[in-house]
C-alpha positions as CSV (number, residue, x, y, z in Angstrom):
1,M,89.1,-113.5,-78.8
2,S,87.9,-115.4,-81.9
3,V,89.7,-115.0,-85.2
4,K,86.4,-113.6,-86.7
5,K,86.4,-110.7,-84.1
6,V,90.1,-110.0,-84.8
7,F,89.5,-109.6,-88.5
8,L,86.4,-107.4,-87.8
9,I,88.4,-105.0,-85.5
10,A,91.3,-104.9,-88.0
11,G,88.9,-104.1,-90.8
12,I,87.3,-101.2,-88.8
13,L,90.8,-99.9,-88.0
14,I,91.9,-100.0,-91.6
15,I,88.7,-98.1,-92.6
16,I,89.3,-95.4,-89.9
17,F,93.0,-95.1,-90.9
18,G,91.9,-94.7,-94.6
19,I,89.5,-92.0,-93.7
20,F,92.2,-90.2,-91.7
21,I,94.7,-90.4,-94.5
22,G,92.0,-89.1,-97.0
23,I,91.2,-86.1,-94.8
24,V,94.9,-85.2,-94.4
25,F,95.4,-85.5,-98.2
26,L,92.5,-83.3,-99.0
27,K,93.4,-80.8,-96.4
28,N,96.9,-80.4,-97.9
29,K,96.0,-80.6,-101.5
30,K,96.5,-77.3,-103.4
31,P,93.5,-76.2,-105.4
32,A,93.8,-76.2,-109.2
33,P,94.5,-72.7,-110.5
34,S,91.3,-70.9,-111.3
35,S,90.7,-68.3,-114.0
36,V,90.8,-65.6,-111.3
37,Q,94.2,-66.7,-110.1
38,T,95.5,-67.1,-113.6
39,N,94.7,-63.3,-114.1
40,C,95.9,-62.2,-110.7
41,F,98.1,-59.1,-111.1
42,N,98.7,-58.4,-107.4
43,K,99.0,-54.7,-108.2
44,E,97.7,-51.4,-106.9
45,I,97.0,-48.8,-109.6
46,I,95.7,-45.2,-109.3
47,L,92.8,-43.6,-111.0
48,W,92.4,-39.8,-111.2
49,S,88.9,-38.4,-111.7
50,P,86.7,-35.6,-110.5
51,F,84.2,-38.0,-109.0
52,D,83.7,-39.2,-105.4
53,R,85.4,-42.6,-104.5
54,G,82.0,-44.1,-103.7
55,V,80.9,-44.2,-107.3
56,F,83.7,-46.6,-108.1
57,R,82.9,-49.1,-105.3
58,K,81.4,-51.8,-107.5
59,V,84.2,-51.5,-110.0
60,R,86.9,-51.6,-107.2
61,D,85.3,-54.7,-105.6
62,S,85.0,-56.5,-109.0
63,V,88.6,-55.9,-110.1
64,Q,90.0,-56.8,-106.7
65,K,88.1,-60.1,-106.8
66,K,88.7,-61.0,-110.5
67,Y,92.1,-59.7,-111.1
68,C,93.8,-59.0,-107.7
69,I,94.0,-55.3,-108.7
70,K,93.7,-52.8,-105.9
71,L,92.2,-49.6,-107.4
72,K,93.1,-46.4,-105.6
73,I,90.8,-43.4,-106.4
74,V,92.3,-39.9,-106.2
75,K,89.9,-37.1,-106.7
76,K,91.1,-34.2,-108.9
77,N,89.3,-31.8,-111.2
78,M,89.8,-32.3,-114.9
79,S,91.9,-29.2,-115.5
80,D,94.3,-30.2,-112.7
81,I,94.5,-33.8,-114.1
82,E,95.5,-32.4,-117.5
83,Q,98.0,-30.0,-116.1
84,E,99.8,-32.5,-113.9
85,L,99.7,-35.6,-116.1
86,A,102.8,-35.0,-118.1
87,S,105.1,-34.5,-115.1
88,S,103.6,-37.4,-113.1
89,A,103.8,-39.8,-116.1
90,A,107.5,-38.9,-116.6
91,S,108.2,-39.6,-112.9
92,G,106.8,-43.2,-113.2
93,E,104.8,-42.7,-110.1
94,G,101.6,-41.3,-111.6
95,P,98.2,-42.7,-112.3
96,A,97.3,-45.7,-114.5
97,I,93.9,-44.3,-115.5
98,V,92.8,-40.6,-115.9
99,Y,89.6,-38.7,-116.7
100,I,90.3,-36.3,-119.6
101,S,88.6,-34.3,-122.3
102,G,88.5,-35.3,-125.9
103,E,90.5,-32.3,-126.9
104,Y,93.3,-33.2,-124.5
105,L,93.2,-36.8,-125.8
106,L,93.6,-35.7,-129.4
107,K,96.6,-33.5,-128.5
108,H,98.4,-36.0,-126.3
109,K,97.7,-39.4,-128.0
110,D,101.2,-40.6,-127.2
111,F,100.5,-40.7,-123.5
112,F,97.8,-43.3,-123.9
113,A,97.6,-47.0,-124.7
114,P,94.7,-48.1,-127.0
115,Q,92.6,-51.1,-126.0
116,P,94.8,-54.2,-126.5
117,Q,93.6,-56.4,-129.4
118,K,95.7,-59.6,-128.9
119,D,94.5,-60.9,-125.5
120,N,91.4,-62.9,-124.8
121,T,89.5,-60.4,-122.8
122,Q,86.2,-59.0,-123.9
123,K,86.5,-56.1,-126.3
124,L,84.5,-52.9,-126.4
125,L,82.4,-52.4,-129.5
126,F,82.3,-49.4,-131.7
127,S,78.7,-50.2,-132.6
128,A,77.7,-49.2,-129.1
129,Y,78.5,-45.5,-129.8
130,P,77.2,-42.8,-132.2
131,D,79.3,-41.8,-135.2
132,S,80.5,-38.6,-133.6
133,I,82.3,-40.6,-130.9
134,K,83.8,-43.0,-133.5
135,Q,85.1,-40.0,-135.4
136,A,86.7,-38.5,-132.3
137,L,88.5,-41.8,-131.5
138,G,89.6,-42.8,-135.0
139,K,89.9,-46.5,-135.8
140,E,90.6,-47.8,-132.3
141,F,89.6,-47.3,-128.7
142,L,92.3,-44.8,-127.8
143,A,90.4,-44.2,-124.6
144,Y,87.2,-45.3,-123.0
145,P,84.2,-43.0,-123.7
146,I,82.3,-42.0,-120.6
147,S,80.3,-38.8,-121.3
148,Y,80.4,-35.6,-123.3
149,D,79.7,-31.9,-123.3
150,A,78.0,-30.0,-126.2
151,L,76.8,-26.5,-127.1
152,V,73.3,-25.5,-126.2
153,V,71.3,-22.3,-125.9
154,F,70.5,-21.2,-122.3
155,W,67.5,-18.9,-122.2
156,N,65.9,-16.9,-119.4
157,K,62.3,-18.0,-119.4
158,E,60.9,-14.9,-117.7
159,L,62.6,-12.5,-120.0
160,L,61.6,-14.2,-123.2
161,Q,58.0,-15.0,-122.1
162,S,57.5,-11.4,-121.0
163,K,58.1,-10.5,-124.7
164,G,55.7,-13.1,-126.0
165,F,58.2,-15.9,-126.7
166,S,57.4,-19.4,-125.5
167,A,60.8,-20.7,-126.7
168,P,64.0,-19.3,-128.1
169,P,64.2,-18.7,-131.9
170,G,64.9,-21.9,-133.8
171,T,66.7,-20.4,-136.8
172,L,69.2,-17.6,-137.3
173,Q,66.6,-15.6,-139.3
174,E,64.1,-16.0,-136.5
175,L,66.8,-14.8,-134.1
176,K,67.4,-11.7,-136.2
177,E,63.7,-10.9,-136.3
178,A,63.4,-11.3,-132.6
179,I,66.2,-8.8,-131.7
180,P,64.2,-5.6,-131.7
181,A,61.5,-7.0,-129.4
182,L,64.0,-8.5,-126.9
183,K,66.6,-5.7,-126.9
184,K,66.4,-2.9,-124.3
185,V,68.6,0.3,-124.7
186,D,69.0,3.4,-122.6
187,A,68.6,7.0,-123.7
188,Q,72.1,7.1,-125.2
189,G,71.5,3.9,-127.1
190,N,73.6,1.7,-124.9
191,I,72.4,-1.9,-124.5
192,E,70.8,-2.6,-121.1
193,L,69.4,-6.0,-122.0
194,S,71.0,-8.0,-124.7
195,P,68.9,-10.5,-126.6
196,I,71.9,-12.9,-127.1
197,A,75.6,-12.9,-126.4
198,L,76.9,-13.5,-129.9
199,G,79.1,-11.8,-132.5
200,T,82.3,-11.1,-130.6
201,A,85.0,-13.4,-129.3
202,E,87.0,-12.0,-126.3
203,N,84.0,-11.8,-123.9
204,I,82.2,-14.9,-125.0
205,F,82.9,-18.3,-123.4
206,H,83.6,-21.0,-125.9
207,N,83.7,-18.6,-128.8
208,Q,86.0,-21.1,-130.7
209,E,83.5,-23.9,-130.3
210,I,80.6,-21.7,-131.4
211,F,82.5,-20.5,-134.4
212,L,83.2,-24.1,-135.5
213,A,79.6,-25.3,-135.0
214,Y,78.3,-22.5,-137.2
215,W,81.2,-22.9,-139.7
216,K,80.0,-26.5,-140.3
217,M,76.3,-25.6,-140.2
218,L,76.7,-22.8,-142.7
219,N,79.1,-24.5,-145.0
220,P,78.1,-28.2,-145.2
221,T,79.7,-28.8,-148.6
222,V,83.0,-27.1,-148.0
223,R,86.0,-29.0,-149.5
224,L,88.7,-29.1,-146.8
225,N,91.4,-29.8,-149.4
226,N,90.5,-26.6,-151.3
227,S,92.0,-23.5,-149.7
228,S,89.7,-21.2,-151.6
229,D,86.7,-23.1,-150.4
230,V,87.9,-23.0,-146.8
231,G,88.7,-19.3,-147.0
232,K,85.2,-18.5,-148.3
233,S,83.6,-20.6,-145.6
234,F,85.6,-18.9,-142.9
235,I,84.5,-15.5,-144.1
236,A,80.9,-16.5,-144.5
237,T,80.9,-17.7,-140.9
238,L,82.3,-14.4,-139.6
239,D,79.7,-12.5,-141.7
240,A,76.9,-14.6,-140.2
241,L,77.9,-14.1,-136.6
242,T,79.1,-10.5,-136.5
243,V,75.7,-9.1,-137.6
244,F,74.9,-9.4,-133.9
245,A,77.8,-7.2,-132.9
246,N,77.5,-4.5,-135.6
247,P,76.2,-1.2,-134.2
248,G,75.0,-0.2,-137.7
249,L,72.5,-3.0,-138.0
250,E,69.1,-3.7,-136.4
251,T,70.4,-7.0,-135.3
252,F,73.0,-5.3,-133.0
253,S,72.7,-7.0,-129.6
254,W,76.2,-7.5,-128.1
255,H,79.5,-5.6,-128.0
256,P,83.0,-6.2,-126.6
257,N,82.5,-3.9,-123.6
258,M,79.7,-6.0,-122.1
259,P,80.5,-8.5,-119.3
260,L,81.7,-12.0,-120.0
261,S,78.8,-13.9,-121.5
262,R,78.2,-16.2,-118.6
263,E,78.2,-13.3,-116.1
264,A,75.8,-11.4,-118.3
265,F,73.4,-14.3,-118.3
266,L,73.7,-14.9,-114.6
267,Q,73.1,-11.1,-114.0
268,E,70.1,-11.1,-116.4
269,K,71.8,-8.7,-118.8
270,T,71.3,-11.1,-121.7
271,A,68.3,-13.2,-122.4
272,M,70.2,-16.0,-124.2
273,V,73.7,-17.3,-124.2
274,I,75.3,-20.2,-126.1
275,D,77.5,-22.3,-123.9
276,M,78.4,-25.8,-123.2
277,Y,75.8,-27.9,-121.4
278,S,78.1,-28.1,-118.3
279,F,77.4,-24.4,-117.7
280,K,74.2,-25.7,-116.1
281,D,76.3,-26.8,-113.1
282,V,77.6,-23.2,-112.7
283,I,74.0,-21.8,-112.9
284,E,72.8,-24.2,-110.2
285,K,75.8,-23.4,-107.9
286,R,75.2,-19.7,-108.2
287,N,71.5,-20.2,-107.2
288,A,70.2,-18.1,-110.1
289,R,67.1,-16.2,-109.2
290,F,65.4,-16.9,-112.5
291,S,64.2,-20.0,-114.3
292,Y,66.0,-21.0,-117.4
293,G,65.6,-23.4,-120.3
294,I,67.9,-25.3,-122.6
295,A,67.5,-25.5,-126.3
296,S,69.4,-26.4,-129.5
297,L,71.4,-23.9,-131.4
298,P,69.5,-21.7,-133.9
299,K,69.8,-23.4,-137.3
300,N,70.7,-21.8,-140.5
301,S,67.2,-22.5,-141.8
302,E,64.4,-24.9,-141.0
303,S,65.5,-27.2,-143.8
304,A,69.2,-26.9,-143.2
305,K,71.2,-29.7,-141.7
306,Q,72.0,-29.1,-138.0
307,A,75.5,-29.3,-136.7
308,N,77.1,-28.8,-133.3
309,Y,80.4,-29.0,-131.4
310,F,81.0,-31.6,-128.7
311,D,83.9,-32.5,-126.5
312,G,84.0,-36.1,-125.2
313,R,84.9,-37.2,-121.7
314,F,87.1,-40.2,-121.5
315,F,89.1,-42.5,-119.3
316,G,92.5,-42.9,-120.8
317,V,95.0,-45.6,-119.8
318,L,98.6,-44.6,-119.5
319,S,101.0,-46.7,-121.6
320,S,102.8,-48.1,-118.6
321,H,99.6,-49.8,-117.3
322,E,98.0,-51.0,-120.6
323,K,96.7,-54.4,-119.6
324,E,95.5,-53.9,-116.1
325,G,94.2,-50.4,-116.9
326,W,92.0,-51.7,-119.7
327,L,90.7,-54.6,-117.6
328,V,89.5,-52.0,-115.1
329,L,87.7,-50.1,-117.9
330,Q,86.2,-53.3,-119.3
331,T,84.8,-54.0,-115.9
332,L,83.5,-50.5,-115.7
333,D,81.9,-51.0,-119.1
334,E,79.9,-53.9,-117.7
335,Q,78.5,-51.6,-115.1
336,Y,78.1,-48.5,-117.4
337,D,74.4,-47.8,-116.9
338,D,74.7,-47.7,-113.1
339,F,78.0,-45.8,-113.2
340,I,76.7,-43.0,-115.5
341,K,73.7,-42.5,-113.3
342,S,75.8,-42.3,-110.2
343,I,78.1,-39.5,-111.7
344,K,75.0,-37.6,-113.1
345,Q,76.6,-37.1,-116.5
346,P,74.9,-37.5,-119.9
347,P,75.4,-41.0,-121.3
348,V,77.3,-41.5,-124.5
349,K,76.1,-45.0,-125.4
350,I,73.4,-45.4,-128.0
351,E,71.4,-47.9,-125.9
352,A,71.5,-45.6,-122.8
353,G,70.4,-42.7,-125.0
354,K,67.1,-44.5,-125.8
355,N,65.9,-44.1,-122.3
356,L,66.3,-40.4,-121.8
357,S,63.8,-37.6,-121.6
358,G,63.7,-33.8,-121.4
359,D,67.0,-31.9,-121.6
360,E,69.0,-35.1,-121.6
361,E,67.1,-36.4,-124.6
362,M,67.6,-33.2,-126.5
363,L,71.3,-33.2,-125.6
364,F,71.7,-36.7,-126.9
365,R,70.2,-35.7,-130.2
366,E,72.9,-32.9,-130.3
367,L,75.6,-35.5,-129.8
368,I,74.3,-37.5,-132.8
369,I,74.8,-34.5,-135.1
370,S,78.0,-33.2,-133.4
371,D,81.6,-33.1,-134.5
372,A,84.8,-33.1,-132.4
373,F,86.5,-31.3,-135.3
374,A,89.6,-33.4,-135.0
375,S,91.0,-32.2,-138.3
376,I,90.9,-28.5,-137.3
377,N,94.0,-26.7,-135.9
378,K,92.3,-25.4,-132.7
379,D,95.5,-23.9,-131.4
380,M,95.7,-21.6,-134.4
381,L,92.0,-20.8,-134.2
382,R,92.3,-20.0,-130.5
383,S,95.2,-17.6,-131.1
384,E,93.7,-15.8,-134.1
385,L,89.9,-15.7,-133.6
386,D,89.7,-12.9,-131.1
387,S,91.5,-10.5,-133.5
388,D,89.4,-11.7,-136.5
389,F,86.2,-10.8,-134.7
390,A,87.5,-7.6,-133.2
391,N,88.7,-6.3,-136.6
392,W,86.0,-7.7,-138.9
393,I,83.6,-4.8,-138.9
394,A,86.1,-2.0,-138.7
395,N,88.8,-3.4,-141.0
396,R,87.3,-6.1,-143.0
397,K,89.6,-5.9,-146.1
398,D,92.8,-6.4,-144.2
399,T,91.3,-9.0,-142.0
400,E,90.0,-11.0,-144.9
401,S,93.4,-10.9,-146.6
402,L,95.0,-12.1,-143.4
403,I,92.5,-15.0,-143.2
404,R,93.0,-16.1,-146.8
405,Y,96.7,-16.0,-147.0
406,K,98.0,-16.7,-143.4
407,Q,95.3,-18.4,-141.4
408,V,93.6,-20.7,-143.9
409,P,96.8,-22.7,-144.8
410,K,97.1,-23.6,-141.1
411,F,93.3,-24.1,-140.4
412,I,93.2,-27.7,-141.4
413,I,95.6,-30.3,-139.9
414,R,97.0,-32.1,-142.9
């Protein structure tokens, strides 16, 4: 064999050997850490909510891929979540993320971790939400806003239209004027058909929320740091609402012996009821035999500034799972529009509110003018309001004294 051929074969062998070594090297080389691996938590965390697991599928897939977080969904209704949360958090084996009401959030702030501000993850923006949500949260994202509930008027279309009304009265004065036409009484003067469930407390759902909405609507300039002002505003609100439960007035349309307001509406014993928007789900489940509409609360007057009560719906992150919990919620925020449609809840973001129509559009307008009343002592109000309403007509003097000197000092959270 010639020297030339030997060198040629040797060269080919060297090339083949080099390729082999290169393949082995590349096969065994560890990849450079990616951003996903850098943020890999390798954790399973639990989320409690009343929604089906399927609505979280995209969020679950995303956080598994981006952060190595396995998100386990446990379905519970909101009341069970709020009842069980304290004990499960104390055990250290509870959820990382929970679906809660705004009222619960304000009462149990210590349970929850606000959105972290020191890491490099994308931050949620307050500018995406109306002022009512900002007021409920304070100066930071104590929890992630998902949806809300607000007061509305439910009205029986057949009952009102049969009396010549195409819509419910828009102001309190119009409501007073409509009472005689809508009310039906028997030979003994007992109410058979109530125009509206209003004016008492013990048999009206959400009486506290109704009182607060009208307290703000009727007293827009009240000075909360002035006890005399607060007392007068409290009394003015009771005066305005109890005219509908006073047997001595033409506006009498409701009394304490009537059924609970929701049942009265479902049984067509009242033409209108003020309740939270979520009452709509109860009506649908009960297969009501009548058609109904939804409207805003009757205003104090046409020119008066409207007000309402709302209760937010939030996902809160437990303090023990701060970072990974908020990464899940930031991922959900990226998918918010699809998520809110999948759970069939009213959206809370300003941008999402621009694309609504019908009842949802009206409800979003209510959110804009609503208040969570975070500065009000709702526990005190809840314990005292029933007796205030019950005694206002029969024993106004003593009740007024009780309000001014014992309740008003505790009405505002200082």
